[in-house]
Steps between C-alpha positions, in 0.01 A plus 500: 500500500354742246306793639170590337217748518165320522140612473171318451241635255135393486161610375168382639462124472782461246803295601778718649856509370803568718756699300869519575806678362860536613564826675736448790424534868401867482395610149439869437147641497527548121592132450228371735235727346588378149477139620152560644385674180641224279338228714165675502505549122604140439224367727239711319620376160530138613157485663324730250389766748543876519810621683272686740335172601828348621550484877859541616619273778770593749834590339801329659872526431790278603302181434590163353321354197132473593338157510141389511228606262577656165830691498651697213839665457483832319 
């Protein structure tokens, strides 16, 4: 089973997106921080909002491919 980092991004009433990327069971802080930054920037660009308006959900590592709602591999 592949192991992914996952994190949901949202902003106000806009539909959230759960992002995921391969990273192993225990990715380094540098890798996880880049994933969060990339997800936040992509959400802002996709939904047409400022990066500062994006709310970060809980970061998780060692996950399977997320299901339910809108999910995007980055």
